[in-house]
N, C-alpha and C positions, 0 to 999 in steps of 0.2 A: 583542449576542451572543444575543439572544432568550432570556435566562434567565427562567424563569417567576417571577412575583411570587407568593409563597405567603402572606405575611402583611404587613400594614401597607401602606406606600406606597413609591414610588420617590422619587428626588431631584427637586427642582423648581428653577426659576430663582431661587427665593427664598433658597436656600442660598448665602450669600456669606461672605467673610472677616469680616464684621461681625455675623453671626448665630451663635447657638449651634451647636456642632459636631454633625453628624449622621452616622450610619453605617448601612449595610445589611449584614446578616450572611448568610453562606451557611447553607443548611439543616444542613450537617454541624456547623458551629460552634454553631448554635442548639440542636441536639440534644445536643451535648457539654456545654454549660454550663447549658442550661435544659431538661433532659429532660422536665419536666412542663409545658412551655410557658411563655409569658410573656416571651419575648425582646424583643418589641416594647414599647417604653416603658422598657426597662432602660437603665442608664447604665454607661459604661466609663470608668475613669481612664486617660487616655492617656499621661501622663508625670509626672515629679516636680513639674512646675509646676501640678499640679492641674487641668489641662485635662480636661474631661469631655465625652463624646460620648454622645448618645442614639441608641439603635438604633430606627430608624423603619420598618424593613422586613426581611423574610427572603426570600431568593431561592434558586433551585435551585443545585445544585453544578455545578462544571465541572471536568473532568479537567485538572490542571495539568502542563504541559510534557511529560509522558510518559503513556502509556496505562496503565502498570502502577503499582502502589503505592496507598497510601491517599490519599483526598481530603484536600486541605489545609483547615485552618480559616481561612476567608477573610472579611475585612472590606473593604467598599467605602466610599469616602468621596468627596464632591464635589471635583473638581479645584480649584474656587475656594477651598475651605477648606484644602486640603493639596496645594499644587503641588509638582511634582518637577522636577529639572533636565532630565530626559529622560523620554520617554513613548513608548508604543506606541499608535498610532492604528489602530483597526479600523473598516473600512467594509464595508457590505453593498450590493451592487448587482446588478442583473440584466444588466448589460453585461459583456462579457469583460474579464479582467484587463488585457489589453493596451491597452484603451481607458481603463480606470479609473485605473490607476497614473499615467500621465503627467498626466491631468487633475487628480488629487489633488495632485501635486507643484506644478503651476501655481497651484492655489488656495492652497496653503500659502505659496508665495513671494509671492503678492499681498498676503497679510497681513504677512509678514516676509521680505523678500528675503534676509536673512542667515541665515534658519533652515535648518540642514542637514536633508536628508531622506535616510536611508540604509536599505539592506536592505529595500526595498519588494518584496513578493512575495505571490502569492495564498495563501489559507489552505490549499489542498490541498497546496501545496509545503511549508508549515510542518508539516502533519500527516505528510506523507511523511518529513520529516526526523526526526520523533520516533519513527516506527515502523521506520526503516530497519534499525536493529540487530536488533530483534525479527523483522523480515521476513527478514533474512539468516539468522538462526538457524533460523527456521521452514523456509526453503527447504532448508538443509543437513540438517535433521532429516528432511524429507520425502524427500530423495534417499537418505539412509541407510536410512530406513524401507522405501523401495521395494526397495533392494538386499537388505535383511534379509528382506523378504517373498519375493523371488525365490529367495534361498538356502534359506529355510525350505521353500518349495514344492518346489524341486528335491530337497532332502534328504528331505522326507516322501515324495515320489513314488518316489524311488530306493529307500528302505528298504522301503516297502510293496510296491512292484513286485518287489523281490528276494525278499521273504518269500513272495509268492504264487508266483513262479517256482520257488522251492525246493519247493513243494508239488505239483509236476506229477505225481509218482508217486502221491501221495495222491489227487489228482483222478482219475488213471487207475483206481485201485482202486475209488473210489466209482462211476465210470461202469461199470466191469466188473461191479460187483455190482448194477447196475440203477438207480442213482440218476439222476434226471432232471437234465439240464444246467442248467435254470433254478434248481432247488433248490440245486445245488452253487454256482452263482454267487451266489445269495442268502446262502448260508452264508459264503462268503468275504467278501462285502461287509459282512455283519453283523460279522464278526470284525475286519475292517479299520476299520469305523466305530467299534467299541468302543475299539480301540487309539487311533484318532485323537481320539476324545472325551476320553480320559484326558489326552492331550498338550495338547489345546486348553484343557481345564479348568485344567491346571497353568499354561499360558501366560497365561490370563485372570487367574488369581489373582496371578501375579507382576506382570502389567501394571497391575492395579488398585492394587497397592502402590507400584510405581515411578513411575507417571504423576503421583502427587502432587508429586514433585520437579520436575515440569515446569510447575507451576501459574503461576509467575511469567513463563514464556515464552509463555503463551497469552493471547489476547485474543478475547473473543466465543465461545470454545469451552471447554467444561468439560473438566478433565483426564480425567474418565470419560465422554467423549462417547458417547452411546448408539449412534450410527450406526457409529462406529469399532469399538466392542466387539461389534457384530453383524455388520458387513460382513466383517471379517478372519476370524473363525471360520467364516463361511459359505464364504468362498473357500478356506480351508484344508481345510474338510470336503469341498468339491467335489474338491479335489486328491486327498484320501485315497480317495474313492470311485472316481475315475478310475484311480488307481494300483492299486486292487484289481480293478476291472472289466476293464481292458484285458488284463492278463496272464491272468486267468481265462478270458476269451473266447478267447484264443489257445490256452489249454490245452484248452478244449472242442472246438476244431477238430481236435485230434490224435486219431489212432486209439487206443483204450484200450490195445492191445497195445504201441504205441510209447510211450505215456505210462507204462506199467508198467516199461518198460526204461530210462526216463529217470533219470539220476543227477545 
């Protein structure tokens, strides 16, 4: 599994059923019970029969079964000292899985023809199975998030555009009094931007609080992902500016007298 050896040593062929029991601890377990160090060389009482095992090494942690949740407190022991009725065999190869799995089955049956081999599959399929639920939830959230963004963009554009169109008379008065079209457009954009900034700020504050509830559904992405918290406000801000710019440009093209009669 390529777990890094952090302290002590790994198992050797010298560990047999006739030698003292040995174990290797995960880093999480070592930190939990030996926070000051010194896990290597310590002994554990295994059962009421006073069997004791010496920790000979500490290795890196591995995520158990699922990608979410806390790391397990893990102890490894030599198979020769603690055999199980069933086991999972993990192999690493540069060959494709289609070539490795049949060869592995033949090698096992050469050792024991009656030994059953079941559920042989490549590791990427195992990983896919553990993340399938989280992946489905993520896809559904992404779909709903896109729908929500489109609705928000349409709503923001409609509200700001309607507000600007209602000010056609005001625009005509400003133009009739000698205001430059560019300055009127800047004024309208500034007011739309201020309104949009207030809404975006409120949305960011709510999102910052609510995304903490999604922490268990995310892997490799923080609930307060900086890219998301920057990209969405930028997109909505662009929508706000367009919603203010396009109606104001149309109003600029009107004759001031026509704009003054607009209701």
